[in-house]
N, C-alpha and C positions, 0 to 999 in steps of 0.2 A: 112547592120547593122553588125558590126564586132563582132567576138568572142574575147576572152581575148588576144590571141596571135596576131591576126591581129591589135587590138587596140594598143597594146604595140609597135608593129613595126611601126604603123602609127605615134604615138607620137614621138618615137625616130627619125624617118625619118624627121618629122617636125622640131625638134630641130637641128639635124645634118645639115640639109640644111641651116638653118639660121646661125648656128655657122660657117660653112665653107665658107659662102658668105661674111663674114666680115674680112677685113684685120687685125684687132686687134685680133680677136678670132681664126682665121683659124690656126695659128701656135701653139696654146695652145693645149697640149695633152688632148684628150677627152677619158675618161675611162668609160666603161659601167659596169653595176652592176655585171656581171659575169666575170669580168676581173681578170686574175690570175697572170699576170706578176708583177714584182716589180713596186712599185709606183715611179713616177719621183723623182729626187733628190730635195733637199731643195732649190735649186737655180732656178728650172724650175717651172713656173706656170702650173697648171693642173686643170681639171674639171671632176667631176663624175656626171653622170645622172642616176637616179633611178626612176622607175615607180612602184608605190604601189597601188593596188586596196584595197578599204576599205569597202565600203557598196554597197548595191544593193538589188534588189528584184523584184518580179513580179509586173508589173504596169497595166496590162490589163488582161481581160479574154481572152480565146482562140477565134480565129476567126473560120470561117466555115472550114478552113483547119486544125484546131487544133493547130495553132501557137499562141504563147504568146509573149508579149514584156516584157523584163526585163531591168531595169536600172542598169548601172554599174557606180560606182563613185570611185575616188581615188585622189591621189596627185602625181605630178611629183616633184622630188627633184633634183635641180641642185646645187651641192656643188662646189664652186670655191675656189681654193687655190692659193694664190700668195705669193712670198717671203715676209717675215715679214720685215717691215721697208721701203717700197717703197712709203709711203705717201698715200696709198689706191687708187691711181689713176687707176692702172690697174684693181684692184678688182672692183671698181665702173664701169669702162667701160665694163668689162666682164659681170657684173650683168645686166647692161642695155641691152646688146645684148641678154642674156638669157631670160630676161623678154619679149623682143620684139618678141621672137619666139612663145610666147603663148598669149600675151595680145590681146584680141579681135579676136582671130584666131579660125578656125575650120579646121580639117584635111579632106582629101578627103573621108575618111570613116565616117565622121560626129562625130568625137570626139570634144567636145566643151571645151574650157578652161575659167576659171573665177577665181577671187580672187588671182591674181598674186601678190606676195609680196616678199619683201626683208627681210632677217633675217641676221643681222650682228652678227656673232658668236664671232669674234675676233681672238685672237691668238690661234693657234692650232699647237703646236710644233714649227717647223721652218716656218710655213706658217701663213698668215692671211686668215681667212675663212669667206666668205659671201655666204649665200644660197639664192637661188631663188626658191620659191614654187609656184606651180600652181595647183589649183583644176581642175579636169577634170570629164566629164561625157559623156556617150554614151548609146545608146540602143542596146540591142541584141535581136534578134527574133529567137525563136526556138520552 
């Protein structure tokens, strides 16, 4: 049962593995939440992934060893930026790959995903933006 750091790493590894395994998404720059470099130019597609914890709490009484189970929940945000005016083909393809990383999946540390959805934001500066969101949950024992 992971802690917050282990769960975040597990989620990001799950996504990165799926992203790099596909020939369409592999060459697209993947930016993580703590990325400090300049963002790609307006002619290069890029993607940002962010993990945000939101709710949680104790869900069991302590056992004989004094351990309790806590539920942790949140949302994974995958922001996909493609050059504006390409007919949305690349944006749609990348969104499908991102969704595939989470739909019906569980990580090795038992982070579960549900409610995977597309949010078509539209034009954002020089890019077209579509987001893929996935709710996640896992238990932490301490």
